[in-house]
N, CA, C and O atoms as a CHARMM CRD file, in Angstrom:
* protein
*
  240
    1    1 MET  N    145.60600 276.50600 163.06900 PROA 1      0.00000
    2    1 MET  CA   145.16900 277.42700 163.45100 PROA 1      0.00000
    3    1 MET  C    144.89000 278.76400 162.50900 PROA 1      0.00000
    4    1 MET  O    145.91700 279.08400 161.90900 PROA 1      0.00000
    5    2 GLY  N    143.84600 279.55700 162.25000 PROA 2      0.00000
    6    2 GLY  CA   143.82400 280.41200 161.19100 PROA 2      0.00000
    7    2 GLY  C    144.53500 282.09500 161.67300 PROA 2      0.00000
    8    2 GLY  O    145.16400 282.49000 162.65600 PROA 2      0.00000
    9    3 LEU  N    143.96200 282.84400 160.21100 PROA 3      0.00000
   10    3 LEU  CA   144.36100 284.50000 160.74300 PROA 3      0.00000
   11    3 LEU  C    143.45700 285.08900 161.77900 PROA 3      0.00000
   12    3 LEU  O    142.35500 285.44100 161.35700 PROA 3      0.00000
   13    4 ASN  N    143.64900 285.22900 162.77700 PROA 4      0.00000
   14    4 ASN  CA   142.89300 286.45100 163.61700 PROA 4      0.00000
   15    4 ASN  C    142.80400 288.03300 163.50000 PROA 4      0.00000
   16    4 ASN  O    144.00400 288.30500 163.49900 PROA 4      0.00000
   17    5 TYR  N    142.26500 289.01400 163.42000 PROA 5      0.00000
   18    5 TYR  CA   142.66700 290.19100 163.33400 PROA 5      0.00000
   19    5 TYR  C    141.62600 290.84600 164.66000 PROA 5      0.00000
   20    5 TYR  O    140.41900 290.60500 164.68200 PROA 5      0.00000
   21    6 ARG  N    142.16200 291.50200 165.48300 PROA 6      0.00000
   22    6 ARG  CA   141.98700 292.72100 166.53000 PROA 6      0.00000
   23    6 ARG  C    142.00900 294.03200 166.52600 PROA 6      0.00000
   24    6 ARG  O    143.14100 294.44700 166.28200 PROA 6      0.00000
   25    7 GLY  N    140.99200 295.11300 166.74600 PROA 7      0.00000
   26    7 GLY  CA   141.39400 295.94000 166.50300 PROA 7      0.00000
   27    7 GLY  C    140.27600 296.79500 167.44700 PROA 7      0.00000
   28    7 GLY  O    139.08100 296.50400 167.40800 PROA 7      0.00000
   29    8 ARG  N    140.80800 297.89100 168.30500 PROA 8      0.00000
   30    8 ARG  CA   140.01100 299.05100 169.17300 PROA 8      0.00000
   31    8 ARG  C    140.57100 300.14600 168.59200 PROA 8      0.00000
   32    8 ARG  O    141.71300 300.41100 168.21700 PROA 8      0.00000
   33    9 ARG  N    139.19300 300.92300 168.59500 PROA 9      0.00000
   34    9 ARG  CA   139.15700 302.15900 168.09100 PROA 9      0.00000
   35    9 ARG  C    138.22600 303.22800 169.27600 PROA 9      0.00000
   36    9 ARG  O    137.11100 302.93100 169.70500 PROA 9      0.00000
   37   10 LYS  N    138.76700 304.11700 169.53600 PROA 10     0.00000
   38   10 LYS  CA   138.17900 305.09000 170.69500 PROA 10     0.00000
   39   10 LYS  C    137.40700 305.78200 169.68800 PROA 10     0.00000
   40   10 LYS  O    137.78000 306.05300 168.54600 PROA 10     0.00000
   41   11 LEU  N    136.20100 306.06100 170.26900 PROA 11     0.00000
   42   11 LEU  CA   134.85000 307.24100 169.08600 PROA 11     0.00000
   43   11 LEU  C    135.30600 308.31100 169.95200 PROA 11     0.00000
   44   11 LEU  O    135.01600 308.45100 171.14000 PROA 11     0.00000
   45   12 GLY  N    136.18700 309.18800 169.11000 PROA 12     0.00000
   46   12 GLY  CA   136.43900 310.75900 170.00600 PROA 12     0.00000
   47   12 GLY  C    136.69000 310.94900 171.27500 PROA 12     0.00000
   48   12 GLY  O    137.31000 310.21500 172.04400 PROA 12     0.00000
   49   13 PRO  N    136.14200 312.05100 171.48800 PROA 13     0.00000
   50   13 PRO  CA   136.28300 312.45200 173.07600 PROA 13     0.00000
   51   13 PRO  C    135.73400 311.82800 174.24400 PROA 13     0.00000
   52   13 PRO  O    136.04200 312.07300 175.41100 PROA 13     0.00000
   53   14 LEU  N    134.58400 310.69300 173.67100 PROA 14     0.00000
   54   14 LEU  CA   133.78300 309.97700 174.45200 PROA 14     0.00000
   55   14 LEU  C    134.77200 308.49500 175.36500 PROA 14     0.00000
   56   14 LEU  O    135.56600 307.72100 174.83100 PROA 14     0.00000
   57   15 PRO  N    134.42400 308.52400 176.54400 PROA 15     0.00000
   58   15 PRO  CA   135.14200 307.07800 177.12800 PROA 15     0.00000
   59   15 PRO  C    134.45100 305.97600 176.09500 PROA 15     0.00000
   60   15 PRO  O    133.79300 305.24900 176.83900 PROA 15     0.00000
   61   16 ILE  N    134.35400 305.69300 175.25700 PROA 16     0.00000
   62   16 ILE  CA   133.65300 304.41900 174.46700 PROA 16     0.00000
   63   16 ILE  C    134.74800 303.96800 173.38500 PROA 16     0.00000
   64   16 ILE  O    135.40900 304.63300 172.58800 PROA 16     0.00000
   65   17 TRP  N    134.70300 302.81200 173.61000 PROA 17     0.00000
   66   17 TRP  CA   135.56700 301.80300 172.53000 PROA 17     0.00000
   67   17 TRP  C    135.19700 301.21200 171.45200 PROA 17     0.00000
   68   17 TRP  O    135.59800 300.18000 171.98900 PROA 17     0.00000
   69   18 ARG  N    134.77500 300.81600 170.32800 PROA 18     0.00000
   70   18 ARG  CA   134.61300 299.72700 169.62300 PROA 18     0.00000
   71   18 ARG  C    135.46300 298.95000 169.20600 PROA 18     0.00000
   72   18 ARG  O    136.39000 299.26900 168.46100 PROA 18     0.00000
   73   19 ASN  N    135.17200 297.51800 169.77000 PROA 19     0.00000
   74   19 ASN  CA   136.18600 296.50800 169.66900 PROA 19     0.00000
   75   19 ASN  C    135.61900 295.90100 168.30900 PROA 19     0.00000
   76   19 ASN  O    134.49400 296.00900 167.82000 PROA 19     0.00000
   77   20 VAL  N    137.15000 294.99000 167.69000 PROA 20     0.00000
   78   20 VAL  CA   136.04800 294.58000 166.47400 PROA 20     0.00000
   79   20 VAL  C    137.22200 293.29400 166.37500 PROA 20     0.00000
   80   20 VAL  O    138.43900 293.47700 166.40300 PROA 20     0.00000
   81   21 SER  N    136.52400 291.94300 166.25000 PROA 21     0.00000
   82   21 SER  CA   137.47100 290.88900 165.95800 PROA 21     0.00000
   83   21 SER  C    136.95100 289.91100 165.18300 PROA 21     0.00000
   84   21 SER  O    135.89000 289.34100 165.43800 PROA 21     0.00000
   85   22 ARG  N    137.71700 289.66200 164.14900 PROA 22     0.00000
   86   22 ARG  CA   137.82200 288.96000 162.92700 PROA 22     0.00000
   87   22 ARG  C    138.51300 287.23200 162.80300 PROA 22     0.00000
   88   22 ARG  O    139.60200 286.71900 163.06000 PROA 22     0.00000
   89   23 SER  N    137.48800 286.86000 162.38500 PROA 23     0.00000
   90   23 SER  CA   138.49300 285.17000 162.36800 PROA 23     0.00000
   91   23 SER  C    137.81700 284.59700 161.22700 PROA 23     0.00000
   92   23 SER  O    136.99900 285.20900 160.53900 PROA 23     0.00000
   93   24 GLU  N    138.33700 282.90900 160.97300 PROA 24     0.00000
   94   24 GLU  CA   137.16600 281.99100 160.31000 PROA 24     0.00000
   95   24 GLU  C    136.20800 281.94200 160.54400 PROA 24     0.00000
   96   24 GLU  O    135.34300 281.51200 159.78100 PROA 24     0.00000
   97   25 ARG  N    135.97500 282.44600 161.90000 PROA 25     0.00000
   98   25 ARG  CA   134.65500 282.35500 162.26700 PROA 25     0.00000
   99   25 ARG  C    133.25200 283.13000 161.88400 PROA 25     0.00000
  100   25 ARG  O    132.05300 282.88500 161.75400 PROA 25     0.00000
  101   26 GLY  N    134.07000 284.09300 161.80000 PROA 26     0.00000
  102   26 GLY  CA   133.19600 285.60300 161.32400 PROA 26     0.00000
  103   26 GLY  C    133.65500 286.75300 162.07300 PROA 26     0.00000
  104   26 GLY  O    134.73000 286.79600 162.67200 PROA 26     0.00000
  105   27 LYS  N    132.75900 287.72900 162.01300 PROA 27     0.00000
  106   27 LYS  CA   133.03100 289.25600 162.69400 PROA 27     0.00000
  107   27 LYS  C    132.45300 289.38700 163.75900 PROA 27     0.00000
  108   27 LYS  O    131.22500 289.32200 163.79600 PROA 27     0.00000
  109   28 THR  N    133.20200 289.60200 164.88300 PROA 28     0.00000
  110   28 THR  CA   132.63000 290.13500 166.18400 PROA 28     0.00000
  111   28 THR  C    132.89100 291.16600 166.70200 PROA 28     0.00000
  112   28 THR  O    134.04300 291.54900 166.91000 PROA 28     0.00000
  113   29 VAL  N    131.56900 291.96300 167.08100 PROA 29     0.00000
  114   29 VAL  CA   131.59400 293.58900 167.20300 PROA 29     0.00000
  115   29 VAL  C    131.38700 293.91100 168.89900 PROA 29     0.00000
  116   29 VAL  O    130.18900 293.85700 169.17900 PROA 29     0.00000
  117   30 SER  N    132.02300 294.14400 169.77000 PROA 30     0.00000
  118   30 SER  CA   131.15200 294.65900 170.89200 PROA 30     0.00000
  119   30 SER  C    131.50900 296.16400 171.23300 PROA 30     0.00000
  120   30 SER  O    132.21800 296.64300 170.34800 PROA 30     0.00000
  121   31 TRP  N    131.26600 296.91400 172.10200 PROA 31     0.00000
  122   31 TRP  CA   131.77100 297.85600 172.76500 PROA 31     0.00000
  123   31 TRP  C    131.82600 298.06900 174.17400 PROA 31     0.00000
  124   31 TRP  O    131.08400 297.51900 174.98800 PROA 31     0.00000
  125   32 THR  N    132.92200 299.06000 174.48900 PROA 32     0.00000
  126   32 THR  CA   133.41600 299.05500 176.13200 PROA 32     0.00000
  127   32 THR  C    133.18200 300.53700 176.42300 PROA 32     0.00000
  128   32 THR  O    133.36500 301.50600 175.68500 PROA 32     0.00000
  129   33 VAL  N    132.78400 300.48300 177.54000 PROA 33     0.00000
  130   33 VAL  CA   132.35100 302.37000 177.89000 PROA 33     0.00000
  131   33 VAL  C    133.42800 301.96700 179.58300 PROA 33     0.00000
  132   33 VAL  O    133.46300 300.97300 180.30900 PROA 33     0.00000
  133   34 LYS  N    134.34600 303.66500 179.63100 PROA 34     0.00000
  134   34 LYS  CA   135.13700 303.34100 180.82200 PROA 34     0.00000
  135   34 LYS  C    135.11600 304.45700 181.38900 PROA 34     0.00000
  136   34 LYS  O    135.02100 305.45500 180.67400 PROA 34     0.00000
  137   35 LEU  N    135.19000 304.58100 182.64200 PROA 35     0.00000
  138   35 LEU  CA   134.55600 306.19700 183.40300 PROA 35     0.00000
  139   35 LEU  C    135.49700 305.88700 184.71100 PROA 35     0.00000
  140   35 LEU  O    135.04500 305.29100 185.68800 PROA 35     0.00000
  141   36 PHE  N    136.60200 306.26600 184.64700 PROA 36     0.00000
  142   36 PHE  CA   136.82900 306.71800 186.40400 PROA 36     0.00000
  143   36 PHE  C    137.57700 305.42100 187.00000 PROA 36     0.00000
  144   36 PHE  O    137.56900 305.17900 188.20700 PROA 36     0.00000
  145   37 GLY  N    138.30500 304.50700 185.92800 PROA 37     0.00000
  146   37 GLY  CA   138.78800 303.28600 186.22300 PROA 37     0.00000
  147   37 GLY  C    137.95900 301.87400 186.23100 PROA 37     0.00000
  148   37 GLY  O    138.38200 300.72700 186.37900 PROA 37     0.00000
  149   38 VAL  N    136.44000 302.42800 185.98900 PROA 38     0.00000
  150   38 VAL  CA   135.19300 300.74600 185.81100 PROA 38     0.00000
  151   38 VAL  C    135.18400 300.87500 184.11500 PROA 38     0.00000
  152   38 VAL  O    135.29900 301.93000 183.49100 PROA 38     0.00000
  153   39 SER  N    135.08000 300.03800 183.76200 PROA 39     0.00000
  154   39 SER  CA   135.09200 299.60700 182.30100 PROA 39     0.00000
  155   39 SER  C    133.85800 298.34800 182.57200 PROA 39     0.00000
  156   39 SER  O    133.69400 297.65300 183.57500 PROA 39     0.00000
  157   40 TRP  N    133.02200 298.36400 181.15900 PROA 40     0.00000
  158   40 TRP  CA   131.96100 297.53700 180.97000 PROA 40     0.00000
  159   40 TRP  C    132.06400 297.04400 179.31600 PROA 40     0.00000
  160   40 TRP  O    132.20100 297.85600 178.40100 PROA 40     0.00000
  161   41 ASN  N    132.01400 296.23600 179.20900 PROA 41     0.00000
  162   41 ASN  CA   131.95000 295.44100 177.92600 PROA 41     0.00000
  163   41 ASN  C    130.60400 295.00400 177.42200 PROA 41     0.00000
  164   41 ASN  O    129.87200 294.21400 178.01700 PROA 41     0.00000
  165   42 SER  N    130.36700 295.52700 176.38900 PROA 42     0.00000
  166   42 SER  CA   128.93700 295.04800 175.66000 PROA 42     0.00000
  167   42 SER  C    128.80000 293.55000 175.42800 PROA 42     0.00000
  168   42 SER  O    127.61800 293.20800 175.46300 PROA 42     0.00000
  169   43 ARG  N    129.69600 292.50300 175.19000 PROA 43     0.00000
  170   43 ARG  CA   129.48800 291.44500 174.72100 PROA 43     0.00000
  171   43 ARG  C    129.07500 290.46500 175.81400 PROA 43     0.00000
  172   43 ARG  O    128.10400 289.75800 176.08600 PROA 43     0.00000
  173   44 THR  N    130.74800 290.87800 176.50700 PROA 44     0.00000
  174   44 THR  CA   130.64400 289.93400 177.79500 PROA 44     0.00000
  175   44 THR  C    130.35500 289.91300 178.89900 PROA 44     0.00000
  176   44 THR  O    130.60200 289.11100 179.79900 PROA 44     0.00000
  177   45 LYS  N    129.35400 291.57000 178.82600 PROA 45     0.00000
  178   45 LYS  CA   128.74500 292.32400 179.64300 PROA 45     0.00000
  179   45 LYS  C    129.31300 292.15600 181.55500 PROA 45     0.00000
  180   45 LYS  O    128.82800 292.41600 182.65500 PROA 45     0.00000
  181   46 LYS  N    130.39600 291.65900 181.09200 PROA 46     0.00000
  182   46 LYS  CA   131.47800 292.05200 182.53200 PROA 46     0.00000
  183   46 LYS  C    131.89300 293.43300 183.39800 PROA 46     0.00000
  184   46 LYS  O    131.30100 294.35900 182.84300 PROA 46     0.00000
  185   47 LYS  N    132.30800 293.70500 184.00400 PROA 47     0.00000
  186   47 LYS  CA   132.93100 294.77000 184.73800 PROA 47     0.00000
  187   47 LYS  C    133.96800 294.79300 185.54400 PROA 47     0.00000
  188   47 LYS  O    134.17300 294.00300 186.46500 PROA 47     0.00000
  189   48 THR  N    134.86900 296.00300 185.10300 PROA 48     0.00000
  190   48 THR  CA   136.23400 295.70200 185.59500 PROA 48     0.00000
  191   48 THR  C    136.42200 297.04000 185.99800 PROA 48     0.00000
  192   48 THR  O    136.10200 298.14600 185.56400 PROA 48     0.00000
  193   49 VAL  N    137.20300 296.47400 187.21600 PROA 49     0.00000
  194   49 VAL  CA   137.60100 297.80100 187.79900 PROA 49     0.00000
  195   49 VAL  C    139.14100 297.83400 187.96300 PROA 49     0.00000
  196   49 VAL  O    139.83800 296.82700 188.08400 PROA 49     0.00000
  197   50 ASP  N    139.57100 299.06200 187.95200 PROA 50     0.00000
  198   50 ASP  CA   141.55000 299.03300 187.71500 PROA 50     0.00000
  199   50 ASP  C    142.14400 299.29600 189.18700 PROA 50     0.00000
  200   50 ASP  O    141.64200 300.29100 189.70900 PROA 50     0.00000
  201   51 LEU  N    142.97500 298.71600 189.87100 PROA 51     0.00000
  202   51 LEU  CA   143.53600 298.65100 190.96100 PROA 51     0.00000
  203   51 LEU  C    144.74400 299.17300 190.64800 PROA 51     0.00000
  204   51 LEU  O    145.37100 298.93900 189.61400 PROA 51     0.00000
  205   52 PRO  N    145.12500 299.99100 191.67900 PROA 52     0.00000
  206   52 PRO  CA   146.66300 300.24800 191.84900 PROA 52     0.00000
  207   52 PRO  C    147.68800 298.93000 191.83200 PROA 52     0.00000
  208   52 PRO  O    147.53100 297.84300 192.38700 PROA 52     0.00000
  209   53 GLY  N    148.94600 299.47000 190.88500 PROA 53     0.00000
  210   53 GLY  CA   150.14200 298.54800 190.96400 PROA 53     0.00000
  211   53 GLY  C    149.53600 297.48400 189.48300 PROA 53     0.00000
  212   53 GLY  O    150.19200 296.49600 189.15200 PROA 53     0.00000
  213   54 GLY  N    148.83900 297.69700 189.07900 PROA 54     0.00000
  214   54 GLY  CA   148.90500 296.81900 187.40900 PROA 54     0.00000
  215   54 GLY  C    147.84300 295.75000 188.14700 PROA 54     0.00000
  216   54 GLY  O    148.24400 294.63600 187.80900 PROA 54     0.00000
  217   55 TYR  N    146.84800 295.62200 188.87300 PROA 55     0.00000
  218   55 TYR  CA   145.63600 295.00900 189.45800 PROA 55     0.00000
  219   55 TYR  C    144.59800 295.48400 188.64800 PROA 55     0.00000
  220   55 TYR  O    144.49100 296.63000 188.21200 PROA 55     0.00000
  221   56 SER  N    143.28700 293.85400 188.34000 PROA 56     0.00000
  222   56 SER  CA   142.23500 294.34200 188.11300 PROA 56     0.00000
  223   56 SER  C    141.20400 293.27900 188.54700 PROA 56     0.00000
  224   56 SER  O    141.28400 292.06000 188.39700 PROA 56     0.00000
  225   57 TYR  N    140.32000 293.92800 189.05800 PROA 57     0.00000
  226   57 TYR  CA   139.04000 292.79600 189.89500 PROA 57     0.00000
  227   57 TYR  C    137.84400 292.77900 188.55100 PROA 57     0.00000
  228   57 TYR  O    137.38500 293.91400 188.42900 PROA 57     0.00000
  229   58 THR  N    137.46900 292.16800 187.92000 PROA 58     0.00000
  230   58 THR  CA   136.42300 291.49900 186.97100 PROA 58     0.00000
  231   58 THR  C    135.58300 290.56500 187.79700 PROA 58     0.00000
  232   58 THR  O    135.80900 289.51200 188.39400 PROA 58     0.00000
  233   59 SER  N    134.09800 291.64800 187.53800 PROA 59     0.00000
  234   59 SER  CA   132.88300 290.74700 188.29900 PROA 59     0.00000
  235   59 SER  C    131.86400 290.30600 187.14200 PROA 59     0.00000
  236   59 SER  O    131.62800 291.14200 186.27100 PROA 59     0.00000
  237   60 ASP  N    131.49300 289.55800 187.10000 PROA 60     0.00000
  238   60 ASP  CA   130.48700 289.02400 186.28500 PROA 60     0.00000
  239   60 ASP  C    129.32100 289.97500 186.28000 PROA 60     0.00000
  240   60 ASP  O    128.31200 289.71100 185.62500 PROA 60     0.00000
């Protein structure tokens, strides 16, 4: 098992994050947009809704 790096950086006041993952297989960059408890990831194309109590719902 090799060394992996995962980082997440918010882009200013916008509700957009840049996600970077590096491993021995290469570098992966994706974007996450989050508004009012609903988020969307550009790499996986999944939508996630934050629910009360620490729960969340993910759809494909």
